[in-house]
Each structure stands twice: as structure tokens, then as C-alpha cells.
DRENSEBA-922709 format. One record per atom (N, C-alpha, C, O): residue number from 0; residue in three letters; atom name; x, y, z. Coordinates in Angstrom, 2 decimals. Example, Ala and Ser with C-alpha at 12.3 -4.5 7.8 and 13.67 -1.06 7.14 Angstrom:
<pts>
seq; type; atom; px; py; pz
0; ALA; N; 13.19; -5.69; 7.80 $
0; ALA; CA; 12.30; -4.50; 7.80 $
0; ALA; C; 13.20; -3.30; 7.80 $
0; ALA; O; 14.24; -3.32; 8.46 $
1; SER; N; 12.85; -2.25; 7.08 $
1; SER; CA; 13.67; -1.06; 7.14 $
1; SER; C; 12.90; 0.03; 7.87 $
1; SER; O; 13.41; 1.14; 8.04 $
</pts>
This chain:
<pts>
seq; type; atom; px; py; pz
0; MET; N; 118.82; 103.05; 93.22 $
0; MET; CA; 118.92; 103.60; 91.88 $
0; MET; C; 118.71; 105.11; 91.94 $
0; MET; O; 117.77; 105.59; 92.59 $
1; ASP; N; 119.57; 105.85; 91.29 $
1; ASP; CA; 119.43; 107.29; 91.24 $
1; ASP; C; 118.63; 107.67; 90.00 $
1; ASP; O; 119.14; 107.58; 88.88 $
2; PHE; N; 117.39; 108.09; 90.19 $
2; PHE; CA; 116.52; 108.38; 89.07 $
2; PHE; C; 116.89; 109.66; 88.33 $
2; PHE; O; 116.43; 109.89; 87.21 $
3; ASN; N; 117.70; 110.48; 88.94 $
3; ASN; CA; 118.03; 111.75; 88.31 $
3; ASN; C; 119.30; 111.70; 87.47 $
3; ASN; O; 119.71; 112.72; 86.91 $
4; LYS; N; 119.94; 110.53; 87.38 $
4; LYS; CA; 121.18; 110.45; 86.62 $
4; LYS; C; 120.98; 110.68; 85.13 $
4; LYS; O; 121.74; 111.41; 84.50 $
5; THR; N; 119.95; 110.07; 84.57 $
5; THR; CA; 119.70; 110.25; 83.14 $
5; THR; C; 118.28; 110.74; 82.91 $
5; THR; O; 117.41; 110.60; 83.78 $
6; VAL; N; 118.06; 111.32; 81.79 $
6; VAL; CA; 116.74; 111.84; 81.44 $
6; VAL; C; 115.73; 110.70; 81.36 $
6; VAL; O; 114.59; 110.84; 81.79 $
7; GLU; N; 116.17; 109.55; 80.79 $
7; GLU; CA; 115.27; 108.41; 80.63 $
7; GLU; C; 114.79; 107.91; 82.00 $
7; GLU; O; 113.60; 107.64; 82.18 $
8; ASN; N; 115.71; 107.80; 82.94 $
8; ASN; CA; 115.34; 107.33; 84.28 $
8; ASN; C; 114.41; 108.30; 84.97 $
8; ASN; O; 113.47; 107.89; 85.65 $
9; LYS; N; 114.66; 109.58; 84.81 $
9; LYS; CA; 113.81; 110.58; 85.44 $
9; LYS; C; 112.41; 110.53; 84.86 $
9; LYS; O; 111.42; 110.62; 85.60 $
10; ARG; N; 112.32; 110.38; 83.56 $
10; ARG; CA; 111.01; 110.29; 82.88 $
10; ARG; C; 110.28; 109.02; 83.32 $
10; ARG; O; 109.07; 109.06; 83.57 $
11; GLU; N; 110.99; 107.90; 83.41 $
11; GLU; CA; 110.40; 106.64; 83.84 $
11; GLU; C; 109.87; 106.76; 85.27 $
11; GLU; O; 108.80; 106.26; 85.59 $
12; PHE; N; 110.63; 107.43; 86.12 $
12; PHE; CA; 110.20; 107.64; 87.50 $
12; PHE; C; 108.95; 108.50; 87.56 $
12; PHE; O; 108.05; 108.22; 88.35 $
13; GLU; N; 108.89; 109.54; 86.75 $
13; GLU; CA; 107.71; 110.40; 86.72 $
13; GLU; C; 106.47; 109.64; 86.27 $
13; GLU; O; 105.38; 109.84; 86.82 $
14; ILE; N; 106.63; 108.76; 85.28 $
14; ILE; CA; 105.51; 107.94; 84.81 $
14; ILE; C; 105.05; 107.01; 85.92 $
14; ILE; O; 103.85; 106.88; 86.17 $
15; TRP; N; 106.00; 106.36; 86.60 $
15; TRP; CA; 105.67; 105.46; 87.70 $
15; TRP; C; 104.94; 106.21; 88.81 $
15; TRP; O; 103.93; 105.73; 89.33 $
16; LEU; N; 105.45; 107.37; 89.18 $
16; LEU; CA; 104.85; 108.16; 90.25 $
16; LEU; C; 103.43; 108.59; 89.89 $
16; LEU; O; 102.55; 108.57; 90.74 $
17; ASN; N; 103.22; 108.96; 88.65 $
17; ASN; CA; 101.90; 109.34; 88.17 $
17; ASN; C; 100.93; 108.17; 88.26 $
17; ASN; O; 99.81; 108.32; 88.74 $
18; LYS; N; 101.37; 106.99; 87.80 $
18; LYS; CA; 100.54; 105.78; 87.88 $
18; LYS; C; 100.19; 105.46; 89.32 $
18; LYS; O; 99.04; 105.17; 89.65 $
19; PHE; N; 101.20; 105.51; 90.19 $
19; PHE; CA; 101.01; 105.21; 91.60 $
19; PHE; C; 99.97; 106.13; 92.22 $
19; PHE; O; 99.07; 105.68; 92.92 $
20; ASN; N; 100.10; 107.43; 91.98 $
20; ASN; CA; 99.16; 108.41; 92.52 $
20; ASN; C; 97.75; 108.19; 91.99 $
20; ASN; O; 96.77; 108.27; 92.74 $
21; ASN; N; 97.64; 107.91; 90.69 $
21; ASN; CA; 96.33; 107.67; 90.10 $
21; ASN; C; 95.67; 106.44; 90.70 $
21; ASN; O; 94.46; 106.43; 90.94 $
22; GLN; N; 96.46; 105.38; 90.94 $
22; GLN; CA; 95.91; 104.17; 91.52 $
22; GLN; C; 95.39; 104.42; 92.93 $
22; GLN; O; 94.33; 103.91; 93.30 $
23; GLU; N; 96.12; 105.18; 93.71 $
23; GLU; CA; 95.68; 105.48; 95.07 $
23; GLU; C; 94.38; 106.27; 95.08 $
23; GLU; O; 93.48; 106.00; 95.88 $
24; ILE; N; 94.27; 107.24; 94.19 $
24; ILE; CA; 93.04; 108.05; 94.10 $
24; ILE; C; 91.87; 107.18; 93.67 $
24; ILE; O; 90.79; 107.26; 94.25 $
25; GLU; N; 92.09; 106.33; 92.65 $
25; GLU; CA; 91.03; 105.44; 92.17 $
25; GLU; C; 90.54; 104.51; 93.27 $
25; GLU; O; 89.33; 104.32; 93.44 $
26; ALA; N; 91.48; 103.93; 94.01 $
26; ALA; CA; 91.14; 102.98; 95.07 $
26; ALA; C; 90.28; 103.64; 96.13 $
26; ALA; O; 89.33; 103.03; 96.63 $
27; ASN; N; 90.60; 104.85; 96.48 $
27; ASN; CA; 89.85; 105.56; 97.51 $
27; ASN; C; 88.45; 105.97; 97.05 $
27; ASN; O; 87.51; 106.00; 97.84 $
28; ILE; N; 88.32; 106.28; 95.78 $
28; ILE; CA; 87.03; 106.77; 95.27 $
28; ILE; C; 86.10; 105.63; 94.85 $
28; ILE; O; 84.94; 105.59; 95.26 $
29; THR; N; 86.61; 104.70; 94.04 $
29; THR; CA; 85.74; 103.69; 93.42 $
29; THR; C; 85.93; 102.28; 93.96 $
29; THR; O; 85.05; 101.44; 93.80 $
30; GLY; N; 87.06; 102.00; 94.59 $
30; GLY; CA; 87.34; 100.63; 95.01 $
30; GLY; C; 87.84; 99.77; 93.88 $
30; GLY; O; 88.08; 98.57; 94.06 $
31; LYS; N; 88.02; 100.36; 92.72 $
31; LYS; CA; 88.58; 99.65; 91.56 $
31; LYS; C; 89.83; 100.38; 91.13 $
31; LYS; O; 89.98; 101.59; 91.33 $
32; ILE; N; 90.74; 99.63; 90.53 $
32; ILE; CA; 92.02; 100.21; 90.14 $
32; ILE; C; 92.34; 99.83; 88.71 $
32; ILE; O; 92.06; 98.71; 88.27 $
33; THR; N; 92.92; 100.76; 87.97 $
33; THR; CA; 93.40; 100.50; 86.63 $
33; THR; C; 94.84; 100.03; 86.71 $
33; THR; O; 95.71; 100.73; 87.21 $
34; CYS; N; 95.06; 98.84; 86.22 $
34; CYS; CA; 96.41; 98.25; 86.22 $
34; CYS; C; 97.29; 99.00; 85.22 $
34; CYS; O; 96.80; 99.84; 84.46 $
35; ILE; N; 98.57; 98.70; 85.22 $
35; ILE; CA; 99.47; 99.35; 84.27 $
35; ILE; C; 99.18; 98.94; 82.83 $
35; ILE; O; 99.65; 99.59; 81.89 $
36; CYS; N; 98.39; 97.87; 82.64 $
36; CYS; CA; 98.00; 97.44; 81.29 $
36; CYS; C; 96.72; 98.15; 80.84 $
36; CYS; O; 96.21; 97.86; 79.76 $
37; ASP; N; 96.21; 99.07; 81.65 $
37; ASP; CA; 95.03; 99.89; 81.37 $
37; ASP; C; 93.70; 99.17; 81.45 $
37; ASP; O; 92.70; 99.66; 80.93 $
38; PHE; N; 93.65; 97.99; 82.09 $
38; PHE; CA; 92.39; 97.33; 82.38 $
38; PHE; C; 92.03; 97.61; 83.83 $
38; PHE; O; 92.91; 97.73; 84.69 $
39; THR; N; 90.73; 97.72; 84.11 $
39; THR; CA; 90.27; 98.04; 85.46 $
39; THR; C; 89.84; 96.76; 86.19 $
39; THR; O; 89.13; 95.92; 85.63 $
40; TYR; N; 90.27; 96.63; 87.44 $
40; TYR; CA; 89.97; 95.45; 88.26 $
40; TYR; C; 89.51; 95.91; 89.63 $
40; TYR; O; 89.80; 97.03; 90.07 $
41; SER; N; 88.78; 95.01; 90.31 $
41; SER; CA; 88.47; 95.29; 91.71 $
41; SER; C; 89.71; 94.94; 92.53 $
41; SER; O; 90.57; 94.19; 92.08 $
42; LEU; N; 89.79; 95.50; 93.72 $
42; LEU; CA; 90.99; 95.35; 94.55 $
42; LEU; C; 91.34; 93.89; 94.87 $
42; LEU; O; 92.51; 93.54; 94.93 $
43; ILE; N; 90.32; 93.05; 95.08 $
43; ILE; CA; 90.62; 91.67; 95.47 $
43; ILE; C; 91.23; 90.85; 94.34 $
43; ILE; O; 91.73; 89.75; 94.59 $
44; GLU; N; 91.21; 91.35; 93.12 $
44; GLU; CA; 91.79; 90.63; 91.98 $
44; GLU; C; 93.25; 91.02; 91.73 $
44; GLU; O; 93.91; 90.44; 90.87 $
45; LEU; N; 93.75; 91.98; 92.48 $
45; LEU; CA; 95.07; 92.53; 92.19 $
45; LEU; C; 96.12; 92.14; 93.22 $
45; LEU; O; 95.80; 91.74; 94.34 $
46; TYR; N; 97.37; 92.27; 92.82 $
46; TYR; CA; 98.52; 92.07; 93.70 $
46; TYR; C; 99.22; 93.42; 93.86 $
46; TYR; O; 99.26; 94.22; 92.93 $
47; ARG; N; 99.76; 93.65; 95.04 $
47; ARG; CA; 100.49; 94.90; 95.25 $
47; ARG; C; 101.95; 94.59; 95.51 $
47; ARG; O; 102.28; 93.74; 96.34 $
48; CYS; N; 102.82; 95.27; 94.81 $
48; CYS; CA; 104.26; 95.08; 94.98 $
48; CYS; C; 104.70; 95.82; 96.24 $
48; CYS; O; 104.43; 97.01; 96.40 $
49; TYR; N; 105.39; 95.10; 97.14 $
49; TYR; CA; 105.88; 95.73; 98.37 $
49; TYR; C; 107.00; 96.72; 98.09 $
49; TYR; O; 107.23; 97.64; 98.88 $
50; HIS; N; 107.70; 96.53; 96.99 $
50; HIS; CA; 108.86; 97.39; 96.70 $
50; HIS; C; 108.46; 98.70; 96.03 $
50; HIS; O; 108.91; 99.77; 96.44 $
51; CYS; N; 107.62; 98.61; 94.99 $
51; CYS; CA; 107.28; 99.85; 94.28 $
51; CYS; C; 105.89; 100.38; 94.58 $
51; CYS; O; 105.59; 101.53; 94.28 $
52; GLY; N; 105.03; 99.55; 95.18 $
52; GLY; CA; 103.71; 100.02; 95.59 $
52; GLY; C; 102.63; 99.96; 94.54 $
52; GLY; O; 101.49; 100.34; 94.82 $
53; LEU; N; 102.94; 99.51; 93.34 $
53; LEU; CA; 101.93; 99.46; 92.28 $
53; LEU; C; 101.01; 98.27; 92.47 $
53; LEU; O; 101.42; 97.21; 92.96 $
54; TRP; N; 99.75; 98.44; 92.08 $
54; TRP; CA; 98.79; 97.36; 92.04 $
54; TRP; C; 98.86; 96.74; 90.66 $
54; TRP; O; 98.89; 97.45; 89.66 $
55; LEU; N; 98.90; 95.40; 90.60 $
55; LEU; CA; 99.09; 94.70; 89.33 $
55; LEU; C; 98.08; 93.58; 89.17 $
55; LEU; O; 97.76; 92.88; 90.13 $
56; CYS; N; 97.57; 93.41; 87.94 $
56; CYS; CA; 96.69; 92.28; 87.65 $
56; CYS; C; 97.55; 91.01; 87.59 $
56; CYS; O; 98.78; 91.11; 87.55 $
57; PRO; N; 96.94; 89.82; 87.58 $
57; PRO; CA; 97.73; 88.59; 87.57 $
57; PRO; C; 98.71; 88.50; 86.41 $
57; PRO; O; 99.83; 88.00; 86.58 $
58; VAL; N; 98.33; 88.96; 85.23 $
58; VAL; CA; 99.22; 88.88; 84.07 $
58; VAL; C; 100.42; 89.82; 84.24 $
58; VAL; O; 101.56; 89.42; 84.02 $
59; CYS; N; 100.15; 91.05; 84.62 $
59; CYS; CA; 101.24; 92.01; 84.83 $
59; CYS; C; 102.11; 91.63; 86.02 $
59; CYS; O; 103.31; 91.88; 86.03 $
60; ALA; N; 101.49; 91.02; 87.04 $
60; ALA; CA; 102.25; 90.60; 88.21 $
60; ALA; C; 103.28; 89.55; 87.84 $
60; ALA; O; 104.41; 89.59; 88.34 $
61; LYS; N; 102.92; 88.62; 86.96 $
61; LYS; CA; 103.88; 87.61; 86.51 $
61; LYS; C; 105.08; 88.26; 85.85 $
61; LYS; O; 106.22; 87.88; 86.10 $
62; LYS; N; 104.81; 89.23; 85.02 $
62; LYS; CA; 105.91; 89.93; 84.34 $
62; LYS; C; 106.73; 90.74; 85.33 $
62; LYS; O; 107.96; 90.76; 85.26 $
63; HIS; N; 106.05; 91.40; 86.26 $
63; HIS; CA; 106.72; 92.28; 87.21 $
63; HIS; C; 107.60; 91.50; 88.20 $
63; HIS; O; 108.73; 91.89; 88.47 $
64; PHE; N; 107.05; 90.40; 88.72 $
64; PHE; CA; 107.78; 89.63; 89.73 $
64; PHE; C; 108.69; 88.58; 89.12 $
64; PHE; O; 109.57; 88.06; 89.81 $
65; GLY; N; 108.50; 88.25; 87.86 $
65; GLY; CA; 109.31; 87.22; 87.21 $
65; GLY; C; 108.68; 85.86; 87.38 $
65; GLY; O; 107.81; 85.65; 88.24 $
66; LYS; N; 109.13; 84.92; 86.56 $
66; LYS; CA; 108.59; 83.56; 86.62 $
66; LYS; C; 109.13; 82.85; 87.83 $
66; LYS; O; 110.27; 83.06; 88.25 $
67; ARG; N; 108.30; 81.99; 88.40 $
67; ARG; CA; 108.74; 81.18; 89.53 $
67; ARG; C; 109.54; 80.00; 89.00 $
67; ARG; O; 109.22; 79.44; 87.96 $
68; GLN; N; 110.55; 79.65; 89.73 $
68; GLN; CA; 111.37; 78.51; 89.34 $
68; GLN; C; 110.70; 77.23; 89.79 $
68; GLN; O; 109.89; 77.23; 90.72 $
69; LYS; N; 111.07; 76.12; 89.13 $
69; LYS; CA; 110.55; 74.82; 89.56 $
69; LYS; C; 111.09; 74.54; 90.95 $
69; LYS; O; 112.19; 74.98; 91.31 $
70; GLY; N; 110.31; 73.81; 91.71 $
70; GLY; CA; 110.73; 73.55; 93.08 $
70; GLY; C; 110.67; 74.82; 93.91 $
70; GLY; O; 111.57; 75.10; 94.70 $
71; THR; N; 109.62; 75.57; 93.71 $
71; THR; CA; 109.51; 76.87; 94.37 $
71; THR; C; 109.48; 76.73; 95.88 $
71; THR; O; 109.12; 75.68; 96.43 $
72; TYR; N; 109.84; 77.77; 96.51 $
72; TYR; CA; 109.86; 77.81; 97.97 $
72; TYR; C; 108.46; 78.11; 98.46 $
72; TYR; O; 107.95; 79.21; 98.27 $
73; THR; N; 107.84; 77.13; 99.08 $
73; THR; CA; 106.47; 77.30; 99.56 $
73; THR; C; 106.45; 77.28; 101.08 $
73; THR; O; 107.46; 77.02; 101.73 $
74; PHE; N; 105.30; 77.56; 101.63 $
74; PHE; CA; 105.14; 77.53; 103.07 $
74; PHE; C; 105.37; 76.12; 103.61 $
74; PHE; O; 105.93; 75.94; 104.69 $
75; LYS; N; 104.92; 75.12; 102.84 $
75; LYS; CA; 105.14; 73.72; 103.22 $
75; LYS; C; 106.63; 73.42; 103.37 $
75; LYS; O; 107.06; 72.79; 104.34 $
76; ASN; N; 107.41; 73.89; 102.41 $
76; ASN; CA; 108.86; 73.67; 102.46 $
76; ASN; C; 109.47; 74.37; 103.67 $
76; ASN; O; 110.39; 73.86; 104.30 $
77; TYR; N; 108.96; 75.54; 103.98 $
77; TYR; CA; 109.45; 76.30; 105.13 $
77; TYR; C; 109.21; 75.51; 106.42 $
77; TYR; O; 110.10; 75.42; 107.27 $
78; ILE; N; 108.01; 74.95; 106.57 $
78; ILE; CA; 107.68; 74.17; 107.76 $
78; ILE; C; 108.60; 72.94; 107.87 $
78; ILE; O; 109.09; 72.61; 108.95 $
79; LYS; N; 108.82; 72.27; 106.74 $
79; LYS; CA; 109.72; 71.11; 106.73 $
79; LYS; C; 111.12; 71.49; 107.19 $
79; LYS; O; 111.74; 70.77; 107.97 $
80; GLU; N; 111.62; 72.62; 106.69 $
80; GLU; CA; 112.95; 73.08; 107.07 $
80; GLU; C; 113.04; 73.36; 108.57 $
80; GLU; O; 114.02; 73.00; 109.22 $
81; LYS; N; 112.01; 74.00; 109.09 $
81; LYS; CA; 112.00; 74.32; 110.53 $
81; LYS; C; 111.97; 73.05; 111.37 $
81; LYS; O; 112.63; 72.99; 112.41 $
82; LYS; N; 111.20; 72.05; 110.94 $
82; LYS; CA; 111.16; 70.78; 111.66 $
82; LYS; C; 112.52; 70.09; 111.63 $
82; LYS; O; 112.97; 69.53; 112.63 $
83; ASN; N; 113.18; 70.14; 110.47 $
83; ASN; CA; 114.50; 69.52; 110.33 $
83; ASN; C; 115.54; 70.22; 111.20 $
83; ASN; O; 116.44; 69.58; 111.72 $
84; GLU; N; 115.42; 71.54; 111.35 $
84; GLU; CA; 116.36; 72.29; 112.18 $
84; GLU; C; 116.26; 71.88; 113.64 $
84; GLU; O; 117.26; 71.85; 114.36 $
85; LYS; N; 115.04; 71.57; 114.09 $
85; LYS; CA; 114.84; 71.17; 115.48 $
85; LYS; C; 115.45; 69.80; 115.77 $
85; LYS; O; 115.88; 69.54; 116.88 $
86; ASN; N; 115.47; 68.94; 114.76 $
86; ASN; CA; 116.00; 67.57; 114.95 $
86; ASN; C; 117.47; 67.53; 114.89 $
86; ASN; O; 118.07; 66.46; 115.03 $
</pts>
């Protein structure tokens, strides 16, 4: 995505970058992070997105990552698939 194409995208990127920087500073100083919903959590309660780098509380993480579909792909399913491939 090219963030500089529109003013809205550039502004959104600046907000994201500001949040990201603030979270990193908070984590280093206090060990607690303010989620994008403005509540503060300890690090072990949060999820970090591998794509954008933001730390998210469980509620925001659901929104950010999307709902899981029924019959989700779990580690158990992965092991079953690998066993079936060998046979």
C-alpha cells in the first residue's frame, strides 16, 4: 500500500507510526503498554501483530485479526495432515 497516495492514508500512517513509537517507549520504560483502545495492560496480556507491529489487547486483537472461522486450523489439525501425508 502506498501511504502517500492520498492525504487520508498519509494521516492514518502517521497516527499508526506515532502509536507504534509510543508503545515501544512505554514497553521499555514501564513494562506496560497502552493499547489502541487507550487502556493500559501488562505485556503478557497483549498480542503483537507480526505485520504492523502494534500491541493489542484481546478485544482489539479480535477486531484487528478478524473472527476465526468454524473448523479453524489448529496445531492438532496440522499434525493430522502431516501424518496423513506420510501414509
